[in-house]
SEROLUM-416389 format. One record per residue: residue in one letter; x, y negated, z negated of N, C-alpha, C in turn; residue number from 1. Coordinates in nm, 3 decimals. Each point is the difference from the previous one (the first is absolute). Layout:
! SEROLUM-416389
<gutor type="A" n_X="X" n_Y="Y" n_Z="Z" ca_X="X" ca_Y="Y" ca_Z="Z" c_X="X" c_Y="Y" c_Z="Z" seq="NUM"/>
...
END
This chain:
! SEROLUM-416389
<gutor type="V" n_X="9.815" n_Y="-10.765" n_Z="-10.416" ca_X="0.132" ca_Y="-0.039" ca_Z="-0.049" c_X="0.001" c_Y="-0.023" c_Z="-0.151" seq="1"/>
<gutor type="L" n_X="-0.105" n_Y="0.043" n_Z="-0.071" ca_X="-0.005" ca_Y="-0.026" ca_Z="-0.145" c_X="0.119" c_Y="0.060" c_Z="-0.074" seq="2"/>
<gutor type="E" n_X="0.063" n_Y="0.101" n_Z="0.055" ca_X="0.116" ca_Y="0.057" ca_Z="-0.066" c_X="0.119" c_Y="-0.095" c_Z="0.002" seq="3"/>
<gutor type="H" n_X="-0.006" n_Y="-0.106" n_Z="0.082" ca_X="0.110" ca_Y="-0.095" ca_Z="0.011" c_X="-0.028" c_Y="-0.134" c_Z="-0.068" seq="4"/>
<gutor type="V" n_X="-0.119" n_Y="-0.017" n_Z="-0.054" ca_X="-0.039" ca_Y="-0.127" ca_Z="-0.061" c_X="0.057" c_Y="-0.009" c_Z="-0.141" seq="5"/>
<gutor type="K" n_X="0.076" n_Y="-0.105" n_Z="-0.027" ca_X="0.061" ca_Y="-0.016" ca_Z="-0.133" c_X="-0.105" c_Y="-0.029" c_Z="-0.106" seq="6"/>
<gutor type="N" n_X="-0.090" n_Y="-0.096" n_Z="0.026" ca_X="-0.101" ca_Y="-0.039" ca_Z="-0.097" c_X="-0.134" c_Y="0.061" c_Z="0.041" seq="7"/>
<gutor type="L" n_X="-0.022" n_Y="0.124" n_Z="-0.042" ca_X="-0.119" ca_Y="0.074" ca_Z="0.042" c_X="-0.128" c_Y="-0.064" c_Z="-0.051" seq="8"/>
<gutor type="D" n_X="-0.001" n_Y="-0.046" n_Z="-0.125" ca_X="-0.121" ca_Y="-0.061" ca_Z="-0.056" c_X="-0.042" c_Y="-0.121" c_Z="0.083" seq="9"/>
<gutor type="K" n_X="0.095" n_Y="-0.082" n_Z="0.038" ca_X="-0.029" ca_Y="-0.118" ca_Z="0.082" c_X="-0.054" c_Y="0.040" c_Z="0.137" seq="10"/>
<gutor type="A" n_X="0.057" n_Y="0.104" n_Z="0.060" ca_X="-0.046" ca_Y="0.046" ca_Z="0.131" c_X="-0.142" c_Y="0.054" c_Z="-0.007" seq="11"/>
<gutor type="V" n_X="-0.030" n_Y="0.077" n_Z="-0.105" ca_X="-0.136" ca_Y="0.055" ca_Z="-0.015" c_X="-0.101" c_Y="-0.112" c_Z="-0.024" seq="12"/>
<gutor type="L" n_X="0.037" n_Y="-0.100" n_Z="-0.079" ca_X="-0.088" ca_Y="-0.116" ca_Z="-0.019" c_X="-0.027" c_Y="-0.072" c_Z="0.131" seq="13"/>
<gutor type="E" n_X="0.100" n_Y="-0.008" n_Z="0.084" ca_X="-0.018" ca_Y="-0.065" ca_Z="0.132" c_X="-0.090" c_Y="0.083" c_Z="0.090" seq="14"/>
<gutor type="I" n_X="0.015" n_Y="0.132" n_Z="-0.004" ca_X="-0.090" ca_Y="0.087" ca_Z="0.076" c_X="-0.143" c_Y="-0.020" c_Z="-0.047" seq="15"/>
<gutor type="K" n_X="-0.017" n_Y="-0.003" n_Z="-0.132" ca_X="-0.133" ca_Y="-0.021" ca_Z="-0.058" c_X="-0.057" c_Y="-0.135" c_Z="0.043" seq="16"/>
<gutor type="R" n_X="0.083" n_Y="-0.103" n_Z="0.001" ca_X="-0.045" ca_Y="-0.135" ca_Z="0.034" c_X="-0.045" c_Y="-0.011" c_Z="0.145" seq="17"/>
<gutor type="I" n_X="0.075" n_Y="0.059" n_Z="0.092" ca_X="-0.032" ca_Y="-0.020" ca_Z="0.142" c_X="-0.100" c_Y="0.100" c_Z="0.056" seq="18"/>
<gutor type="L" n_X="-0.021" n_Y="0.111" n_Z="-0.071" ca_X="-0.095" ca_Y="0.101" ca_Z="0.048" c_X="-0.143" c_Y="-0.051" c_Z="-0.024" seq="19"/>
<gutor type="K" n_X="-0.078" n_Y="-0.005" n_Z="0.107" ca_X="-0.138" ca_Y="-0.047" ca_Z="-0.011" c_X="-0.082" c_Y="0.093" c_Z="-0.088" seq="20"/>
<gutor type="S" n_X="-0.105" n_Y="-0.056" n_Z="-0.059" ca_X="-0.095" ca_Y="0.081" ca_Z="-0.075" c_X="-0.056" c_Y="0.107" c_Z="0.093" seq="21"/>
<gutor type="Q" n_X="-0.006" n_Y="0.123" n_Z="-0.046" ca_X="-0.043" ca_Y="0.115" ca_Z="0.079" c_X="0.099" c_Y="0.035" c_Z="0.113" seq="22"/>
<gutor type="G" n_X="0.117" n_Y="-0.063" n_Z="-0.002" ca_X="0.102" ca_Y="0.030" ca_Z="0.100" c_X="0.069" c_Y="0.132" c_Z="-0.029" seq="23"/>
<gutor type="Y" n_X="0.061" n_Y="0.058" n_Z="0.101" ca_X="0.066" ca_Y="0.130" ca_Z="-0.012" c_X="0.150" c_Y="-0.018" c_Z="-0.015" seq="24"/>
<gutor type="L" n_X="0.059" n_Y="0.086" n_Z="-0.080" ca_X="0.144" ca_Y="0.001" ca_Z="-0.024" c_X="0.054" c_Y="0.137" c_Z="0.038" seq="25"/>
<gutor type="Y" n_X="0.101" n_Y="0.002" n_Z="0.085" ca_X="0.066" ca_Y="0.125" ca_Z="0.036" c_X="0.149" c_Y="-0.018" c_Z="-0.022" seq="26"/>
<gutor type="V" n_X="0.059" n_Y="0.090" n_Z="-0.078" ca_X="0.142" ca_Y="-0.006" ca_Z="-0.033" c_X="0.062" c_Y="0.137" c_Z="0.022" seq="27"/>
<gutor type="E" n_X="0.114" n_Y="0.004" n_Z="0.067" ca_X="0.081" ca_Y="0.122" ca_Z="0.008" c_X="0.133" c_Y="-0.031" c_Z="-0.067" seq="28"/>
<gutor type="I" n_X="0.048" n_Y="0.096" n_Z="-0.077" ca_X="0.125" ca_Y="-0.021" ca_Z="-0.073" c_X="0.076" c_Y="0.132" c_Z="-0.011" seq="29"/>
<gutor type="P" n_X="0.132" n_Y="-0.004" n_Z="0.001" ca_X="0.075" ca_Y="0.125" ca_Z="-0.016" c_X="-0.021" c_Y="0.059" c_Z="-0.138" seq="30"/>
<gutor type="F" n_X="0.003" n_Y="0.132" n_Z="-0.007" ca_X="-0.002" ca_Y="0.068" ca_Z="-0.129" c_X="0.137" c_Y="0.064" c_Z="-0.022" seq="31"/>
<gutor type="I" n_X="0.027" n_Y="0.109" n_Z="0.070" ca_X="0.133" ca_Y="0.060" ca_Z="-0.011" c_X="0.074" c_Y="-0.028" c_Z="0.131" seq="32"/>
<gutor type="Q" n_X="0.083" n_Y="-0.099" n_Z="-0.006" ca_X="0.086" ca_Y="-0.036" ca_Z="0.112" c_X="0.135" c_Y="-0.040" c_Z="-0.056" seq="33"/>
<gutor type="H" n_X="0.099" n_Y="0.003" n_Z="0.086" ca_X="0.133" ca_Y="-0.038" ca_Z="-0.044" c_X="0.004" c_Y="-0.152" c_Z="-0.028" seq="34"/>
<gutor type="Y" n_X="0.092" n_Y="-0.037" n_Z="-0.085" ca_X="0.024" ca_Y="-0.140" ca_Z="-0.032" c_X="0.044" c_Y="-0.070" c_Z="0.129" seq="35"/>
<gutor type="H" n_X="-0.064" n_Y="-0.112" n_Z="0.031" ca_X="0.037" ca_Y="-0.071" ca_Z="0.122" c_X="0.006" c_Y="-0.150" c_Z="-0.026" seq="36"/>
<gutor type="I" n_X="0.107" n_Y="-0.062" n_Z="0.053" ca_X="0.021" ca_Y="-0.143" ca_Z="-0.024" c_X="0.015" c_Y="-0.080" c_Z="0.130" seq="37"/>
<gutor type="N" n_X="-0.016" n_Y="0.064" n_Z="0.113" ca_X="-0.001" ca_Y="-0.074" ca_Z="0.126" c_X="-0.071" c_Y="0.082" c_Z="0.106" seq="38"/>
<gutor type="D" n_X="-0.049" n_Y="-0.072" n_Z="0.102" ca_X="-0.070" ca_Y="0.070" ca_Z="0.107" c_X="0.096" c_Y="0.034" c_Z="0.113" seq="39"/>
<gutor type="S" n_X="-0.050" n_Y="0.056" n_Z="0.107" ca_X="0.086" ca_Y="0.044" ca_Z="0.111" c_X="0.066" c_Y="-0.117" c_Z="0.072" seq="40"/>
<gutor type="H" n_X="-0.045" n_Y="-0.123" n_Z="-0.028" ca_X="0.061" ca_Y="-0.119" ca_Z="0.062" c_X="0.097" c_Y="-0.069" c_Z="-0.094" seq="41"/>
<gutor type="G" n_X="0.023" n_Y="0.058" n_Z="-0.118" ca_X="0.094" ca_Y="-0.056" ca_Z="-0.096" c_X="-0.057" c_Y="-0.107" c_Z="-0.091" seq="42"/>
<gutor type="V" n_X="-0.132" n_Y="-0.020" n_Z="0.002" ca_X="-0.062" ca_Y="-0.097" ca_Z="-0.089" c_X="0.006" c_Y="0.053" c_Z="-0.143" seq="43"/>
<gutor type="K" n_X="0.059" n_Y="-0.078" n_Z="-0.091" ca_X="0.020" ca_Y="0.044" ca_Z="-0.138" c_X="-0.122" c_Y="-0.031" c_Z="-0.087" seq="44"/>
<gutor type="F" n_X="-0.034" n_Y="0.092" n_Z="-0.089" ca_X="-0.106" ca_Y="-0.019" ca_Z="-0.099" c_X="0.025" c_Y="0.097" c_Z="-0.113" seq="45"/>
<gutor type="E" n_X="-0.064" n_Y="-0.020" n_Z="-0.113" ca_X="0.016" ca_Y="0.090" ca_Z="-0.114" c_X="-0.113" c_Y="0.102" c_Z="-0.003" seq="46"/>
<gutor type="D" n_X="0.029" n_Y="0.117" n_Z="-0.050" ca_X="-0.098" ca_Y="0.107" ca_Z="-0.015" c_X="-0.027" c_Y="0.012" c_Z="-0.150" seq="47"/>
<gutor type="C" n_X="-0.116" n_Y="-0.048" n_Z="-0.046" ca_X="-0.024" ca_Y="-0.018" ca_Z="-0.143" c_X="-0.083" c_Y="0.108" c_Z="-0.069" seq="48"/>
<gutor type="R" n_X="-0.091" n_Y="0.068" n_Z="0.071" ca_X="-0.094" ca_Y="0.087" ca_Z="-0.072" c_X="-0.069" c_Y="0.099" c_Z="0.092" seq="49"/>
<gutor type="R" n_X="-0.062" n_Y="0.098" n_Z="-0.063" ca_X="-0.090" ca_Y="0.095" ca_Z="0.065" c_X="-0.126" c_Y="0.010" c_Z="-0.086" seq="50"/>
<gutor type="F" n_X="-0.109" n_Y="0.043" n_Z="0.062" ca_X="-0.126" ca_Y="0.018" ca_Z="-0.072" c_X="-0.054" c_Y="0.140" c_Z="0.025" seq="51"/>
<gutor type="T" n_X="-0.068" n_Y="0.053" n_Z="-0.100" ca_X="-0.081" ca_Y="0.120" ca_Z="0.019" c_X="-0.136" c_Y="-0.047" c_Z="0.052" seq="52"/>
<gutor type="K" n_X="-0.087" n_Y="0.095" n_Z="0.035" ca_X="-0.135" ca_Y="-0.038" ca_Z="0.043" c_X="-0.074" c_Y="-0.074" c_Z="-0.111" seq="53"/>
<gutor type="S" n_X="0.009" n_Y="0.050" n_Z="-0.122" ca_X="-0.070" ca_Y="-0.067" ca_Z="-0.111" c_X="0.066" c_Y="-0.135" c_Z="-0.032" seq="54"/>
<gutor type="G" n_X="0.130" n_Y="-0.008" n_Z="0.013" ca_X="0.069" ca_Y="-0.128" ca_Z="-0.023" c_X="-0.040" c_Y="-0.105" c_Z="0.101" seq="55"/>
<gutor type="L" n_X="-0.016" n_Y="0.042" n_Z="0.125" ca_X="-0.043" ca_Y="-0.093" ca_Z="0.105" c_X="-0.144" c_Y="-0.043" c_Z="-0.024" seq="56"/>
<gutor type="S" n_X="-0.083" n_Y="0.093" n_Z="-0.042" ca_X="-0.139" ca_Y="-0.033" ca_Z="-0.031" c_X="-0.009" c_Y="-0.099" c_Z="-0.116" seq="57"/>
<gutor type="D" n_X="0.079" n_Y="0.024" n_Z="-0.105" ca_X="0.000" ca_Y="-0.088" ca_Z="-0.117" c_X="0.044" c_Y="-0.142" c_Z="0.035" seq="58"/>
<gutor type="L" n_X="0.085" n_Y="-0.012" n_Z="0.100" ca_X="0.052" ca_Y="-0.130" ca_Z="0.041" c_X="-0.112" c_Y="-0.095" c_Z="0.043" seq="59"/>
<gutor type="F" n_X="-0.105" n_Y="0.054" n_Z="0.060" ca_X="-0.109" ca_Y="-0.082" ca_Z="0.053" c_X="-0.130" c_Y="0.015" c_Z="-0.078" seq="60"/>
<gutor type="L" n_X="0.008" n_Y="0.068" n_Z="-0.113" ca_X="-0.118" ca_Y="0.037" ca_Z="-0.078" c_X="-0.089" c_Y="-0.118" c_Z="-0.040" seq="61"/>
<gutor type="D" n_X="0.059" n_Y="-0.115" n_Z="-0.034" ca_X="-0.082" ca_Y="-0.109" ca_Z="-0.051" c_X="-0.074" c_Y="-0.078" c_Z="0.108" seq="62"/>
<gutor type="F" n_X="0.027" n_Y="0.027" n_Z="0.128" ca_X="-0.074" ca_Y="-0.073" ca_Z="0.104" c_X="-0.044" c_Y="0.084" c_Z="0.119" seq="63"/>
<gutor type="C" n_X="0.031" n_Y="0.128" n_Z="0.002" ca_X="-0.040" ca_Y="0.086" ca_Z="0.112" c_X="-0.059" c_Y="0.132" c_Z="-0.050" seq="64"/>
<gutor type="D" n_X="-0.101" n_Y="0.046" n_Z="0.072" ca_X="-0.051" ca_Y="0.135" ca_Z="-0.020" c_X="0.068" c_Y="0.090" c_Z="0.102" seq="65"/>
<gutor type="P" n_X="0.066" n_Y="0.107" n_Z="-0.044" ca_X="0.064" ca_Y="0.088" ca_Z="0.097" c_X="-0.103" c_Y="0.075" c_Z="0.085" seq="66"/>
<gutor type="I" n_X="0.025" n_Y="0.007" n_Z="0.128" ca_X="-0.083" ca_Y="0.077" ca_Z="0.092" c_X="0.068" c_Y="0.134" c_Z="0.027" seq="67"/>
<gutor type="D" n_X="0.131" n_Y="-0.006" n_Z="0.023" ca_X="0.077" ca_Y="0.122" ca_Z="0.027" c_X="0.145" c_Y="-0.025" c_Z="-0.036" seq="68"/>
<gutor type="I" n_X="0.062" n_Y="0.099" n_Z="-0.060" ca_X="0.142" ca_Y="-0.004" ca_Z="-0.034" c_X="0.056" c_Y="0.135" c_Z="0.041" seq="69"/>
<gutor type="G" n_X="0.108" n_Y="-0.002" n_Z="0.075" ca_X="0.051" ca_Y="0.128" ca_Z="0.047" c_X="0.141" c_Y="-0.007" c_Z="0.054" seq="70"/>
<gutor type="I" n_X="0.033" n_Y="0.101" n_Z="0.077" ca_X="0.134" ca_Y="0.016" ca_Z="0.056" c_X="-0.002" c_Y="-0.040" c_Z="0.147" seq="71"/>
<gutor type="C" n_X="0.091" n_Y="-0.090" n_Z="0.037" ca_X="0.008" ca_Y="-0.044" ca_Z="0.140" c_X="0.125" c_Y="0.055" c_Z="0.070" seq="72"/>
<gutor type="V" n_X="0.099" n_Y="0.042" n_Z="-0.076" ca_X="0.120" ca_Y="0.062" ca_Z="0.057" c_X="0.029" c_Y="0.125" c_Z="-0.083" seq="73"/>
<gutor type="G" n_X="0.003" n_Y="0.114" n_Z="0.065" ca_X="0.001" ca_Y="0.128" ca_Z="-0.070" c_X="0.133" c_Y="0.047" c_Z="-0.055" seq="74"/>
<gutor type="P" n_X="-0.002" n_Y="0.119" n_Z="-0.058" ca_X="0.116" ca_Y="0.055" ca_Z="-0.070" c_X="0.116" c_Y="0.041" c_Z="0.089" seq="75"/>
<gutor type="T" n_X="-0.027" n_Y="0.032" n_Z="0.125" ca_X="0.110" ca_Y="0.036" ca_Z="0.090" c_X="0.093" c_Y="-0.119" c_Z="0.020" seq="76"/>
<gutor type="S" n_X="-0.059" n_Y="-0.118" n_Z="0.012" ca_X="0.079" ca_Y="-0.122" ca_Z="0.012" c_X="0.088" c_Y="-0.020" c_Z="-0.124" seq="77"/>
<gutor type="T" n_X="-0.056" n_Y="0.027" n_Z="-0.117" ca_X="0.076" ca_Y="-0.011" ca_Z="-0.125" c_X="0.121" c_Y="0.093" c_Z="0.003" seq="78"/>
<gutor type="A" n_X="-0.024" n_Y="0.126" n_Z="0.035" ca_X="0.109" ca_Y="0.098" ca_Z="0.002" c_X="0.110" c_Y="-0.041" c_Z="0.098" seq="79"/>
<gutor type="L" n_X="-0.040" n_Y="-0.045" n_Z="0.118" ca_X="0.099" ca_Y="-0.042" ca_Z="0.100" c_X="0.081" c_Y="-0.119" c_Z="-0.048" seq="80"/>
<gutor type="Q" n_X="-0.067" n_Y="-0.098" n_Z="-0.059" ca_X="0.073" ca_Y="-0.117" ca_Z="-0.051" c_X="0.099" c_Y="0.038" c_Z="-0.108" seq="81"/>
<gutor type="I" n_X="-0.042" n_Y="0.087" n_Z="-0.090" ca_X="0.090" ca_Y="0.040" ca_Z="-0.108" c_X="0.120" c_Y="0.077" c_Z="0.054" seq="82"/>
<gutor type="I" n_X="-0.024" n_Y="0.094" n_Z="0.088" ca_X="0.110" ca_Y="0.080" ca_Z="0.056" c_X="0.099" c_Y="-0.087" c_Z="0.077" seq="83"/>
<gutor type="F" n_X="-0.052" n_Y="-0.083" n_Z="0.092" ca_X="0.091" ca_Y="-0.079" ca_Z="0.083" c_X="0.066" c_Y="-0.113" c_Z="-0.077" seq="84"/>
<gutor type="T" n_X="-0.068" n_Y="-0.057" n_Z="-0.099" ca_X="0.064" ca_Y="-0.102" ca_Z="-0.084" c_X="0.110" c_Y="0.064" c_Z="-0.083" seq="85"/>
<gutor type="Y" n_X="-0.025" n_Y="0.119" n_Z="-0.052" ca_X="0.103" ca_Y="0.072" ca_Z="-0.074" c_X="0.122" c_Y="0.024" c_Z="0.089" seq="86"/>
<gutor type="L" n_X="-0.024" n_Y="0.050" n_Z="0.121" ca_X="0.112" ca_Y="0.025" ca_Z="0.091" c_X="0.075" c_Y="-0.128" c_Z="0.034" seq="87"/>
<gutor type="E" n_X="-0.073" n_Y="-0.109" n_Z="0.021" ca_X="0.065" ca_Y="-0.127" ca_Z="0.033" c_X="0.083" c_Y="-0.051" c_Z="-0.118" seq="88"/>
<gutor type="D" n_X="-0.049" n_Y="0.020" n_Z="-0.121" ca_X="0.070" ca_Y="-0.048" ca_Z="-0.120" c_X="0.128" c_Y="0.079" c_Z="-0.031" seq="89"/>
<gutor type="L" n_X="0.022" n_Y="0.112" n_Z="0.066" ca_X="0.119" ca_Y="0.081" ca_Z="-0.027" c_X="0.130" c_Y="-0.064" c_Z="0.046" seq="90"/>
<gutor type="S" n_X="-0.011" n_Y="-0.098" n_Z="0.088" ca_X="0.122" ca_Y="-0.061" ca_Z="0.053" c_X="-0.022" c_Y="-0.148" c_Z="0.028" seq="91"/>
<gutor type="L" n_X="0.108" n_Y="-0.077" n_Z="-0.011" ca_X="-0.005" ca_Y="-0.141" ca_Z="0.038" c_X="0.050" c_Y="-0.021" c_Z="0.144" seq="92"/>
<gutor type="N" n_X="0.044" n_Y="0.109" n_Z="0.063" ca_X="0.049" ca_Y="-0.009" ca_Z="0.137" c_X="-0.112" c_Y="-0.048" c_Z="0.093" seq="93"/>
<gutor type="R" n_X="0.024" n_Y="-0.111" n_Z="0.069" ca_X="-0.103" ca_Y="-0.061" ca_Z="0.083" c_X="-0.046" c_Y="0.091" c_Z="0.113" seq="94"/>
<gutor type="F" n_X="0.095" n_Y="0.071" n_Z="0.062" ca_X="-0.035" ca_Y="0.090" ca_Z="0.111" c_X="-0.089" c_Y="0.114" c_Z="-0.050" seq="95"/>
<gutor type="Y" n_X="0.038" n_Y="0.061" n_Z="-0.113" ca_X="-0.078" ca_Y="0.108" ca_Z="-0.060" c_X="-0.142" c_Y="-0.049" c_Z="-0.031" seq="96"/>
<gutor type="R" n_X="-0.010" n_Y="-0.116" n_Z="-0.065" ca_X="-0.131" ca_Y="-0.053" ca_Z="-0.040" c_X="-0.085" c_Y="-0.032" c_Z="0.123" seq="97"/>
<gutor type="K" n_X="0.064" n_Y="-0.048" n_Z="0.106" ca_X="-0.072" ca_Y="-0.030" ca_Z="0.124" c_X="-0.056" c_Y="0.128" c_Z="0.062" seq="98"/>
<gutor type="I" n_X="0.077" n_Y="0.106" n_Z="-0.003" ca_X="-0.045" ca_Y="0.130" ca_Z="0.051" c_X="-0.120" c_Y="0.051" c_Z="-0.081" seq="99"/>
<gutor type="I" n_X="0.010" n_Y="-0.007" n_Z="-0.133" ca_X="-0.110" ca_Y="0.046" ca_Z="-0.086" c_X="-0.126" c_Y="-0.082" c_Z="0.026" seq="100"/>
<gutor type="K" n_X="0.015" n_Y="-0.131" n_Z="0.013" ca_X="-0.117" ca_Y="-0.085" ca_Z="0.030" c_X="-0.061" c_Y="0.037" c_Z="0.134" seq="101"/>
<gutor type="A" n_X="0.083" n_Y="0.025" n_Z="0.099" ca_X="-0.051" ca_Y="0.038" ca_Z="0.132" c_X="-0.075" c_Y="0.133" c_Z="-0.008" seq="102"/>
<gutor type="L" n_X="0.055" n_Y="0.094" n_Z="-0.073" ca_X="-0.067" ca_Y="0.130" ca_Z="-0.018" c_X="-0.133" c_Y="-0.017" c_Z="-0.074" seq="103"/>
<gutor type="Y" n_X="0.001" n_Y="-0.088" n_Z="-0.100" ca_X="-0.123" ca_Y="-0.026" ca_Z="-0.075" c_X="-0.108" c_Y="-0.058" c_Z="0.091" seq="104"/>
<gutor type="Y" n_X="0.037" n_Y="-0.101" n_Z="0.078" ca_X="-0.100" ca_Y="-0.062" ca_Z="0.088" c_X="-0.048" c_Y="0.097" c_Z="0.108" seq="105"/>
<gutor type="F" n_X="0.090" n_Y="0.083" n_Z="0.051" ca_X="-0.040" ca_Y="0.097" ca_Z="0.103" c_X="-0.088" c_Y="0.110" c_Z="-0.060" seq="106"/>
<gutor type="F" n_X="0.056" n_Y="0.073" n_Z="-0.099" ca_X="-0.075" ca_Y="0.112" ca_Z="-0.058" c_X="-0.115" c_Y="-0.048" c_Z="-0.087" seq="107"/>
<gutor type="G" n_X="0.021" n_Y="-0.111" n_Z="-0.070" ca_X="-0.105" ca_Y="-0.054" ca_Z="-0.086" c_X="-0.125" c_Y="-0.035" c_Z="0.078" seq="108"/>
<gutor type="N" n_X="0.018" n_Y="-0.060" n_Z="0.116" ca_X="-0.115" ca_Y="-0.038" ca_Z="0.082" c_X="-0.074" c_Y="0.122" c_Z="0.055" seq="109"/>
<gutor type="I" n_X="0.071" n_Y="0.110" n_Z="0.013" ca_X="-0.065" ca_Y="0.124" ca_Z="0.046" c_X="-0.062" c_Y="0.074" c_Z="-0.118" seq="110"/>
<gutor type="L" n_X="0.079" n_Y="0.023" n_Z="-0.105" ca_X="-0.044" ca_Y="0.084" ca_Z="-0.111" c_X="-0.107" c_Y="-0.066" c_Z="-0.088" seq="111"/>
<gutor type="C" n_X="0.001" n_Y="-0.134" n_Z="-0.009" ca_X="-0.101" ca_Y="-0.062" ca_Z="-0.087" c_X="-0.140" c_Y="0.016" c_Z="0.059" seq="112"/>
<gutor type="R" n_X="-0.010" n_Y="0.041" n_Z="0.125" ca_X="-0.131" ca_Y="0.027" ca_Z="0.061" c_X="-0.067" c_Y="0.123" c_Z="-0.063" seq="113"/>
<gutor type="I" n_X="0.079" n_Y="0.077" n_Z="-0.075" ca_X="-0.057" ca_Y="0.115" ca_Z="-0.073" c_X="-0.112" c_Y="-0.048" c_Z="-0.091" seq="114"/>
<gutor type="D" n_X="0.018" n_Y="-0.116" n_Z="-0.063" ca_X="-0.103" ca_Y="-0.053" ca_Z="-0.089" c_X="-0.134" c_Y="-0.019" c_Z="0.072" seq="115"/>
<gutor type="A" n_X="0.006" n_Y="-0.034" n_Z="0.128" ca_X="-0.123" ca_Y="-0.024" ca_Z="0.077" c_X="-0.077" c_Y="0.129" c_Z="0.027" seq="116"/>
<gutor type="V" n_X="0.069" n_Y="0.114" n_Z="-0.001" ca_X="-0.068" ca_Y="0.127" ca_Z="0.027" c_X="-0.029" c_Y="0.081" c_Z="-0.126" seq="117"/>
<gutor type="L" n_X="0.055" n_Y="-0.046" n_Z="-0.113" ca_X="-0.032" ca_Y="0.067" ca_Z="-0.126" c_X="-0.146" c_Y="-0.026" c_Z="-0.032" seq="118"/>
<gutor type="P" n_X="-0.067" n_Y="0.097" n_Z="-0.059" ca_X="-0.139" ca_Y="-0.025" ca_Z="-0.043" c_X="-0.006" c_Y="-0.121" c_Z="-0.093" seq="119"/>
<gutor type="K" n_X="-0.102" n_Y="-0.083" n_Z="0.016" ca_X="-0.016" ca_Y="-0.123" ca_Z="-0.079" c_X="0.007" c_Y="0.027" c_Z="-0.150" seq="120"/>
<gutor type="N" n_X="-0.060" n_Y="0.112" n_Z="-0.044" ca_X="-0.001" ca_Y="0.027" ca_Z="-0.145" c_X="0.141" c_Y="0.023" c_Z="-0.053" seq="121"/>
<gutor type="I" n_X="0.090" n_Y="0.056" n_Z="0.081" ca_X="0.139" ca_Y="0.020" ca_Z="-0.043" c_X="0.070" c_Y="-0.134" c_Z="-0.013" seq="122"/>
<gutor type="V" n_X="-0.016" n_Y="-0.085" n_Z="0.100" ca_X="0.063" ca_Y="-0.133" ca_Z="-0.005" c_X="-0.058" c_Y="-0.080" c_Z="-0.117" seq="123"/>
<gutor type="N" n_X="-0.132" n_Y="0.001" n_Z="-0.015" ca_X="-0.065" ca_Y="-0.081" ca_Z="-0.103" c_X="0.030" c_Y="0.045" c_Z="-0.143" seq="124"/>
<gutor type="R" n_X="0.037" n_Y="0.124" n_Z="-0.020" ca_X="0.031" ca_Y="0.044" ca_Z="-0.136" c_X="0.152" c_Y="0.002" c_Z="-0.025" seq="125"/>
<gutor type="S" n_X="0.076" n_Y="-0.044" n_Z="0.098" ca_X="0.146" ca_Y="-0.001" ca_Z="-0.014" c_X="0.043" c_Y="-0.086" c_Z="-0.119" seq="126"/>
<gutor type="R" n_X="0.096" n_Y="0.049" n_Z="-0.073" ca_X="0.058" ca_Y="-0.075" ca_Z="-0.111" c_X="0.125" c_Y="-0.074" c_Z="0.044" seq="127"/>
<gutor type="I" n_X="0.036" n_Y="0.014" n_Z="0.129" ca_X="0.120" ca_Y="-0.068" ca_Z="0.051" c_X="-0.030" c_Y="-0.076" c_Z="0.130" seq="128"/>
<gutor type="P" n_X="-0.107" n_Y="-0.079" n_Z="0.003" ca_X="-0.025" ca_Y="-0.075" ca_Z="0.123" c_X="0.106" c_Y="-0.108" c_Z="0.020" seq="129"/>
<gutor type="S" n_X="0.024" n_Y="-0.033" n_Z="0.124" ca_X="0.094" ca_Y="-0.107" ca_Z="0.031" c_X="-0.067" c_Y="-0.136" c_Z="-0.015" seq="130"/>
<gutor type="G" n_X="-0.130" n_Y="-0.007" n_Z="0.029" ca_X="-0.072" ca_Y="-0.126" ca_Z="-0.010" c_X="-0.143" c_Y="0.019" c_Z="-0.045" seq="131"/>
<gutor type="I" n_X="-0.052" n_Y="-0.099" n_Z="-0.071" ca_X="-0.139" ca_Y="0.004" ca_Z="-0.045" c_X="-0.071" c_Y="-0.127" c_Z="0.044" seq="132"/>
<gutor type="Y" n_X="-0.132" n_Y="0.006" n_Z="0.001" ca_X="-0.079" ca_Y="-0.118" ca_Z="0.038" c_X="-0.111" c_Y="-0.025" c_Z="-0.100" seq="133"/>
<gutor type="Y" n_X="-0.045" n_Y="-0.124" n_Z="0.000" ca_X="-0.113" ca_Y="-0.044" ca_Z="-0.082" c_X="-0.093" c_Y="-0.078" c_Z="0.092" seq="134"/>
<gutor type="F" n_X="-0.127" n_Y="0.034" n_Z="-0.003" ca_X="-0.102" ca_Y="-0.072" ca_Z="0.076" c_X="-0.109" c_Y="-0.038" c_Z="-0.098" seq="135"/>
<gutor type="G" n_X="-0.025" n_Y="-0.128" n_Z="-0.015" ca_X="-0.098" ca_Y="-0.046" ca_Z="-0.097" c_X="-0.077" c_Y="-0.120" c_Z="0.050" seq="136"/>
<gutor type="K" n_X="-0.102" n_Y="-0.035" n_Z="-0.077" ca_X="-0.085" ca_Y="-0.115" ca_Z="0.035" c_X="-0.003" c_Y="-0.095" c_Z="-0.119" seq="137"/>
<gutor type="K" n_X="0.020" n_Y="-0.128" n_Z="0.027" ca_X="0.000" ca_Y="-0.099" ca_Z="-0.106" c_X="-0.137" c_Y="-0.009" c_Z="-0.065" seq="138"/>
<gutor type="I" n_X="0.001" n_Y="-0.006" n_Z="-0.130" ca_X="-0.123" ca_Y="-0.007" ca_Z="-0.078" c_X="-0.063" c_Y="-0.139" c_Z="0.015" seq="139"/>
END
């Protein structure tokens, strides 16, 4: 949820404080995803930032050694989110938007499985991943 944290420096200091020496840190964060301010249950929150792989690594540089940094949600998910968010944004009509969301959840859940069958090297070199991860060990 680091993309929703208002005071990122304070949050990172807290992660550093509570993580045991030699402890492991695993973070997943959106990279290219639509702006979102509430979840499917209507809980409101702000969407403040995105990170690249190097940006996420730099965030923990002073207290963690990176073990692996990569893509956890592939480019097909990105394309689907962009297309369906674009279609949803074309109208304020509630019925229309509900239909688009239903189509997104139906087709999105089927089509995003394409990322699972794409060769790993294609997903890992993608410049449009939907999500990235950081796995590191506290120094």
